[in-house]
Residue, then its C-alpha position, 0 to 999 in steps of 0.5 A: m460483501k465489501k472487497l478488500s483494498f489492493l493491497g489487502v484484496l490479494l493476500v487475505a485469501l491466500p496462504l499465510g507465510a512469511q518472506t525474510s529474505r531475497p536477492q539484493t536488489r537495492p544499492p549497498a549500505g553506503a551506496r547513492p540511490s538512482v537519480a529516479s529514486d532520489a525524486d521519490g524519496a525527496s519528501v514525505d509529499a514526494i515517496l507517499a504520492a510513489l507509492y500510491a502510484s506504484v500501485s495503480h494500474d489499468e487493466a492492460s497493465q500491472p503495479n510498477w514493482e521497480r518504483m516500488r522497491n525503490l521506496f522500500l528498504q531492503v528491510g522493509m516490509l508490507i503486512p496486509p489485514k489480518n486473515p480472521r482464520s488465523d491467529l498470525f499476520t502475513v509479514l512480506d517484503v516487496d518480493g514477496f508481496e509481488q509474487r502473491v499479488k500476480e497469483s491472485v491477478a492471474g486467478a482473477k483473469q481466469k473468472g474473468e474479472t476486472t483486475s484494474f486498480f487505482e488507489k489515492e490518499i485522501s486525508r493524512r495525519t503526520d507524527c514525525f521527530g528527527n528522521v522518523c516519521q509515522v504517517f496515518s494516510t487513508y485511502e479510496s480504491r476504485r476500479a476507474p478513477s472516474d468511479e463515483k464511489p470507492f469500493v473500499r477505504g482503509i487507513n495505511s500506516i506507514q512508518l518512514v526513516n531518512d538516511g541522510h539523503r531521502w526517505w524511505i519506507a520501513s514499513c506499512a501496515w494497513d486495515t480495511e473499512r468495514a461495518d464494525n471497523p469504520i474510520p474514525p472522523q478524525y482520519l477522514p477529510n471534513t468535507m466526508p460524509s458520513e454516509y459515503l460509502k452506502k447505497 
């Protein structure tokens, strides 16, 4: 059975719920973000690269949670694939996502499973109007950058907004590729063979 992506594998088996509030961790409205935040939000390319970099890590480290927080609006949402056993979606903020990931990683380590994770974008479709963008970002996930094949692929649906200074992620919802849910050809690189994930 295929595993889910990092932005899904660590959440789908956990109890469903919603995180709707957390302490103020970003500048209040009207305040300018830090220089580092400005760099990551300088363009659509920059903020997507920062998102994938923030979740990727080796066995000895963990996702860069502070960098991830600086990518999302304070009310930004992460929505993983729906648990097939439930009629509800899990809706998380970054703090809620961090908590659940840490719980899942701790469980994986107790079982002796690898926790390294590297995710990269392989294709993108972007639609923008004014200060808003909708991005379909197709990704591959590996346990090591040198792995020949990913253990999972999927699409991140990312909504971006620009406050006049930089881009922010308003939400990120995603689903994974499965036998009954193949990624449509228009969301894959032209060079990607149709049998890519088959062994």
